N, C-alpha and C positions, 0 to 999 in steps of 0.2 A: 385338482388338489386344493387350489385356492378357494373354490366354491364350497368344498367340503369343510374346510376350516371355518369359513364364514358362517355356514349353517350350524356347525357345532358351537361356535361362539354365541350365535343368536339364541340357540336353545338354552345354553347355560344362563344367559342374561334373562330370558323369560322365566326360568325357574327361580332365579334370584329375586325377581320383582314380585312374583306371585306366591311366595312362601307365606304361610300363616304367621301372624304375630303372636308373641308370648306375653304373658302378664304374670307378675309375681304377687304372692299374697302379702308381701311385706311393704307394699306401696313403693317398690323400686321403679325406676324408669324402664321402659321396654328394652332398650338396648343402650350400650355404651358407645355413642357415636364419637369417634375420634378422627375420622378421615372424611375428606370431601367426596370420596368414592361412593359413600352411602347416600342414596336418594330416596325420597318418599314416593308415595303413589302418584303424586302430581309432577314427578320428575324434577323436584326442586332439591337443592343441596341442603343437607341437614346441618343445623347449627351445632357447632362443637361446644359442649358444656360439661362441667364437672358434676358427675352424678352422686358423689359422696356427700355433697351438701344437702341433698334432698332427703336424707335418712333422718328420721326422728329419734329412734332408739339406737344410740351409738354405743355399741358394745362389741365384744369379740364375735359373737354369733352372727350378728348382722354384717360385720365386716367380711367374715369368711363366706357368708351367703352371697354377698355381692361379687366376690371373686369367683365363686362357683357359677353364678349366673353368667358372668363374662366368658368363662371357659366353655360352658355347656350350651351356649346359645346356638340357634339353629342356622346361623349364617354359614354359607358354604365357604366363603372367602373371609376369613377373619383378618382384621387389620387393627393397627394401633396398639400393639403389645407394649411398646416402650412408653407411650403416652399414658396408658392405663396404669402401669407400674409406678411411674413418677407421680401420678395423681394419688395413687394409694399410699405411697410413702409420705406424701405431704399431709395426709389426714390421719396418720397413725396415732398421734398424740390425742386427737379428739376422741378416738375410739378406745384409747387406753391399751393399745396392743404394741407399743413401741419396744417392749422387752419380751415379746412372746416369740419363741422360735418357730412354733407351728405356723404362725402368720407369714413369716419370712419365707418359709418353705412353700407355702401356698402361692406367694407372689412369684417365686422362681418357677413354679410349675406352670405359669401362664405361657411361657415361651414354648414354641414347638420343639419336639425332639427329633434329632437327626438332620434337620435342614440347615442348621447353622454351623455344622462341623467342617473345618477346613479340610481340603482334599490333599494338600501337599504342604511342604515346609514353608514355602514362600507365602502362601495364604495365611498360615499360622503366625508367622513373624510379622506380617503386615496387618495383623489384627482383623481377620476375616469377620465381616459384619460388625464394624466398630461401634455402631450406635447401640446394638443389643448388648454387646460385651461391656461397654461402659455403663450401661444401665444396671446390669447385675453387679458390677464392681461398686457402684454407688449404693446398692442394696447391702452389700457386704460391709461397706464402710459405715453405713448407719448402724448395722449390727455391732460393729466394733466400737462406735461412739457410745452406745447404750450398754456395752458390756455383755452382749448376747453371744455365748459360745456356740458355734455351729457343731453339728454332729456328722457322722459318716453317711447318713442318708442324704444329706445335702451334697456331699461329695459325689454320690451316685447320680443325683439330679444334674449337677454341673457337667459331669462326664457324659451324660446322655445328651445334653443340649449343645455343648461347645467342644467336646472331645478332650483328649488328654493334653493337648497343647493350647487350650484356651486360656486367655488371661484371667478370667474369673476363677478358674481352677487353681491357677498359681497364687492368686490372692487368698483363696481358701487355704492352701497349704501353709502360707505365711501366717495366717491367723491361727491355725491349729498348732503352729510351732511356738508362737509368742504368747498368745492369750492364756493358755494354761499356766505358763510361768509367771505371768503378772497377776493372775487371779487372786492369789493369797499372799502377795508381796507386801501389802499395806500393813504397817505396824499398828494401825488403829482399825481393826476389823469391825464391821457393822453387821447386824443381822439382816438377812435377806429373806423376805421383804421387810422393810422398815415398819415399825408400828405406826398406826394411824393416829393414836392418841397423842395429843400435844404434850401432855405431861411426861409420858414415857420417852417421846422424841427429844424433849428438852433435857431430860435426865441423861440420855446418851450423849448429848452435846457437852454438858457440863463434865461428865466423866471423861470424855475425850480430852478436853482442855486441861483438866486437873491431873491427868495421868503423868504429867511431868514430875510430880512428887508422889511416890508410891504410898506415902503415909497420909495422903489426902482423904478426907472423909466427906462423902456427899450426904447431905441431910435435906429432908423435905419439911418445910415449915408451912404453917397456915397463918394468913394475916388475921383471921378471926380470933386467934389466941392472944393478940395484942389489944389492949384496951384503947378505945377511941380510934380504932382503925377504920378507915373509910372503905377501902377496897376489900372485897371478899374473894381472895384468890390464893394460889399456892406460890411458894418460893422454894427454889432448888438452890442450895448453897453448898459451896465446897471450901473447906479450910483444913489445914494440917496443923500438927502440934508445933512445928517450927514457925508457922505463920502466927499462931497465938503468942508464941514467945516474942517474936519480932514486934507484934502489936503492943505487948505489955512494956516493951522497951522504948516505945515512941515517946518523945518529949511532949509534955502537956501543952507547951507553947506552940508546937508545930501542928498545924491542921492536917487532917487527912481528907482525901477526896474520893467521891463516888463518881466514876466516869463511865460514859457509855451513851447510847448502846453501841456495842460492836456486834459484828455478824460472824457466825460460823455456819458453814454449809454442810449438810448431811445429805448427799446424793440428790442435790437440787432443792432441798428444803432449808430455807434460812431460819436461823435461830438467833435472837438477840440476847446478849448477856452484858453484865456490868461487872466492874472491878472496884475494889476498895484499895486505894493506893496511898502510900505515905511519901514523905520527902526522901529524895535519894540520899544514900549514906556513902561516905568515902570508903572505898575498899581497894585493895591491891590484887589485881587478878594475874599479876606476873609471878606465878609460882611454878615450881618444878614438880611434875607429876611423878610419883614414885613408880608407877606402872608403865611409864613411857619408855619404850626401848628403841626409839628412833636414833638417839644419840648416846650410845653406850661408851663410857670412858674407861679404858683399860689402863690401869696404872703401870703395868709391866711394859707396855708399848710406848706410852707417852711420858713415862717417868714423872707422873703427877700423882699426888696423894688422892685417894678416893674422896668423893663428896661425903661429908659426915652429916651436915645439917641440910635437911630437905624441908622446905617450907610447905606446910599442909594447907589445904584449902579451908579458909576460915569463914567464907561467906556461903550462903545458901543459894539455891536456884531462883528464889523469890526476890533476891536483891539484884535489881537491874540498874542500868545507868540512869534511867529516867525516873526511878522510884522503886519503892518496895511494895510488892503485891501482898496485901494482907488477906484477901478473900475474893471470891467471885461468886456471882449468882445469876439466875435467870428467873423472871417472874411471869405470871400468866398475863398480866396487863402492861408491864413495863412502864408503870407510872411512878411518880415521885412518892406517892403515899405508900405504895408497895415496897419501894426501896427503903423508906423510913422504917417500915415494919421489919425489914430485913436487918437493919442496923440494931434495932431493939432486940431481935432474936439473937444476934451475935453477942450482944452484951449479956444476955441471960445465959447463953451457952458457952461459958468459960472465958469471957472477955470483959471482966468488970472494969478494966482500965478504959474501956471505950466510952463510958459515961462521962469521963473527965476531959475528953478531947472535943475539939471543934471539927465538925464534919461539913465539908463543902460539897454540895451536889452540883457537879459540872456536867450538865446534860445539854442536849442540842436545843432544848426549849428555853434555856437560861440557866442561871445559877441561883442556888438557895443556900444560905448559911445558917447552920444550926449551932448555936453556941453551946448548948447542952442537950444531949439526946434525951435525958430523963425529963426535961422541962419543955414541953411542946409549945409553950407560949413564947419562948425566946427565939422565935423564927423571924429572921429579917430578910426582906426581899431586896434583891439587887436589881 
């Protein structure tokens, strides 16, 4: 019996060593070597290396082709499933497939079917094949981080690989419960996919910030319309009617400030914006809301007269403790010259009082005081 097993093992090893090599038309490496068990013709251990770095055209088709090559290779004993999946996860952003459901399903399909299913309850609760299960849990967590919603085909895959008591299938069920509920919960929805044009992306950012006031109007200006302008770019400005009224009430002796740049993120895309701020105004925010029902006073029970005078809110949302926000904008170059063109556009577009005010540009590169917006020669450097 022992001699028969030894001969059978030697025959399998001979077939493994003398199998023909394969070559891909996409200049991929011959095999994905991830284990020291693989040896070359000279019986030397193969060096473990990452094969995704060798691809020149990094896109979805080449990514799926590499996964297909790994699955359909001619080795009798396949090894290194977990290492290959982790390597593929690491290079997803380089190939631009980190939000593609088809790619995640292809990675899960790398694991063998039926071999990792626990045979009893004890194996299931002690996480049968923990390395493989944790690997697929990491795949599902990356899907959750990028907002990729799984489908029921993935449930069939996990059921065929780990069984109905597998931890990855439990993770899948939790994702299918929570992710559809959180998908449309944001009060500031964005189109999917986001536009690639910087102008349209910046317009979405300015609309999101200015949505705090429903009367805000978003306008697109061109610096070329301003005489003596240096930069040739676009300006996206947002200002409401109440902000124009607050700006007209600003004292001529009090300067106003252009501050920034600040950042707003739209799904990983940073957008710089600037604000036009005035001096803070004293206001009383201790008022009683007429629609508040938390503390209802019943005169029949407490024997007190009902409240007759209810103080209304006299300040707007633009009046904050650190100042009054008169307008905000984002430009294509984020330079001082483009911001100066923005101030001139605001003066033309319904803010004539702006020409009488001193504007202080408080930027990260320094400060610049303009005593009169209409006279560009009265610029003093600090």
